[in-house]
N, C-alpha and C positions, 0 to 999 in steps of 0.2 A: 503492498498502500504506497502509494505518495505522501508523504508528510510535506515536502518541504520543496519548492520549484522554485529554480534561478532563469531568470528570462531577460535575456538581451533588448537593449534598444532598435540601435541604427541598422535597419536590412531585417529586421525581426520586430518587434510590438509597433516599430513606426512603419505606417505605410508609406507610399512614395511620392508622398506631400509631407513628411515625417511631421503626422500625426497617430494619434491611437484610436485605431476605428472604434464604433460604437462597440460591434460585435467581441472586439477583444476584452474591453473592459467588462462588459459584459461578464465574460468567459473567465476574467481575476475576479471577479465580485463574486463568484458563483463558487471559485474553486477557495475562496476566502471563507465564504458562507459554509464551505466542509470541513474547517478545520485547517486545512491546507495551508502552510507560511509561505505566502507571494514575497520574491525579493527581487529587484530589479538589478542586475546585474550589466553596468556598462563601462565605457569610456570616457562618458561625461561627467562631468562636477555636480557632487550630488543636489547642490542650487540649482542646476539647471534639470535635473529631474524633477524636481520640486515645482517647479514654473510648471512642467509638463503634465504634472498632473494636479497642478491647480482647478477647481470648481471640480471634480472628478468624485470627491469623495472617498478615494482610497488613499490609504495610506501602507507604505511597505516597510520594509528594510531595505539601505539603496548600500549597493556595494557601487560604489564610483572610480576615478580615475586607473579601469581596469586590475582592481584592487587592492588598491592604495589606501583606499579609506571604505568603513563600514560606518553608516551612521542610521540610526532606529528610527523607527516611523516618526516620531515627535522629535525628530531632527539633529538629535543630540551625537555627537562623535563618537563610538563605541570603540573602534581600532583604527589606528592606521602606521602605514609605512615609508616615510618621509627619504625623498634620494639626500643625501649626506649634500652639506651647502658647498662644500669647493667641486664635486662632481658637476650638481647643477650648473656651477660658474663655468666649467670646462665645457658644460653641453652648448650651452647656449654662448661660451664665446666662440667655438664653432661656428654651430649654425649661423649667425650672425654675418660672420667671414667668410662664411659661402653664401651667404642670399637666399636664406633660406625661410619661408614662410613657417612662422611657429607658432606654440599655443603655450602657454606655463598654466598647469591646474595647482594651484594651490587654496590653503583655508581659506583665502583671501576673495580671492580670485582668479577669472580666468586673463593672463598678462599676455598678448600682441604687441605686433610692432606696429604704429602707427600707419605705417606705408604697406601694410600687409594687405589689402586689396590691388593697390599700386605693383606689388609684385606680384601675385596669382595673374592680375590685368596683364602684363609683358610674358609673362610664359605663356598665356593663351596666345596670345600674337605671333611668339616664335614658333610655334607648334603647329598654329595657321599656314604660315609663312613655309612651313618645313613640308607640312602637309596640307596643300589648300581642300583633300576629301574628310578630313579631320570633324567629328559632329561637334562645335564650340558649342552649343546649347548643351551638350552633357557635359563638359566643362565647366560652363558659364555654373549650372546646377551644383554640380561638384563643389564648388568655390562658394555659394550660396547657403549651402547645407553647414561648411563651416562656419560662415557668419552669423546664422539664425541662430547660436545657441546666445543663450542666457549668462551673464557677471563679465562681458568683458571690462577690463580695463588696459587702455591704449597708451604704448609706452616709446620712447622716442629708442632707447635700447635697454637689455636686461639691468645693466645699471640701475637704472632709474629704480628696482626695488628689491634688487638681490639683498642691501644692506639691512633691509624690513626684518623684522619678526616676524618671520611667517615659513610656516613649510613647504616644501616643492613636493607635489606626490608624482608628477609626470611630466613629460615634456612630447610636444606631438611635431613633428615637425613633417609638411605637408609640398608635394610638387608635385606639377602634371611632365616634369623630365625623368623620363623613368632612368636614364645615366646620372643625372642626382640624387634618383633617392637609393639606387642600388653602392654609388658610392659612399653616400652617409650611411645605411646599413655596415657598409664594411669599415667605416672609420669606428664605428663603435660596438662592432658583434662582438669581439676578444676582450671586451672589459667585465671581471671576475664579478665586479658589485651591481652591475647594472642587468637589468634582462632589456629585451629589445622585441617586441610584438608589433604586426601589423594588423588595422583594425577596419583598413577600406583600402583602394587600389592604389590609393595618392598617398600615402602614408607610411610612417611608420613611429612607433611611440615609445620611450625609454622609460622605465620607473627603476624602483630597488627590486635587488633580484628577489628577494623576496616577498614582493607582489604580484599577485594575481588573483585571476577571479575562482581560479581553481582553490587555492589557497583562503580566500575570505568563504567559499562558500565550505570550507572543512570545518574554520572556524564557527561558522554558523551554526552548522550542524551541530556540531560540540553545543553552544551553547544551547541549543535549545534539546539536546539530550537526545539527537535523531540520529540514528544510521543513516551511512554514506549509500548504504543500498536502498535507502526508503527517502531517496530526492532523487531531482527531475533536473534538467539542464535542458535549453534551448537558445539557439544560436546560429550564425551565420558565419562568422569569420575568424580570422586564426587566432584572433587575442581569446577568442570564446573557446579554444580547444584544453587548457586545463582544466576547467570546469565537465564540458561535455566529457571529459576521460574520465573521470570519476565520480559522476553523479548515477546512481545506478539505473535509471533511464536515461538519454540522451537520444535529442530531435533535432537534427538541421533542419534550415529552413528551404522552401523549394529553389529559391534563390542561392544558395549557398554554393562556394567552390566546390567542384569534386571530392577535393581532400579530405572538407569537411564532412560534406554528404557520408563519406567510406569512414569516417569516426565514427560515427554514430547508429545507432539500433534502429531506428526511424528516420527518414524525411517527409517532411509536412506540407502543407500548400509553402507558396511563396507569401512572402510579405504583401503583396499587391492583394492575397486572396485572404485572410485572418487565420493564418499560419498558426499563430500563435492559440486563436481559440481551437483552432481545428485541434490540436494536439492536447490543451487543457482538458477537453471536452471527452477524449480518448483515455483519460488518464483513470486508475483503478486505487 
């Protein structure tokens, strides 16, 4: 019997309009009424998740920043695993030198460069010039999805905030240039105190080596005295693998890459067809 389920957001619970459908909301409410502990597990900041659920009447535990934070339904921080300050400085110094668009998830805000939109607009123009057949609308939609988050604080440089009393939980680097992305992944991949994951085609994310959705799911299961065999998880991307691989029941979205589908017990419908609701209703 499933007693706890962890649900990813982007590409999973959120549809193509970055909204939670009525069917998915009703399925979550139904699961909660049956005593299932519903947990949102996302790369987003917890305050962004709270905004998405505002006025829905639904409160859940939130695993945020890819597992670096866990917040209770009343918004209190339960556990966190921050990146060491010097690691954050080294990461951001390199990203700025290489002209990356980035987002820094902290306990106060999501810090991002003032010229971030300009950086991505330039990349889109270059991609279009190199490949006139490219679908510019898809790239623009991907950029706008990043900009749609709640809690941004715009900065000239990471030096504007790094000296403040704050915790850095996650650093997301974003680029439409595949060569540039690969360069970044290769630059950071051998750091022993950091992990690197990807939540979408155009990004990579850095966090503390002990921060993952899987580790956070394990902590919550232990908190609720629930066996992992009594948990479920659903997601669509590579930052979901750590929880999909340990959950008692795992489901990949129909829109997930094949590697994610191969790692799960079942494949549900795509996020455009209320795949989360379909999976929730199948749980026993």
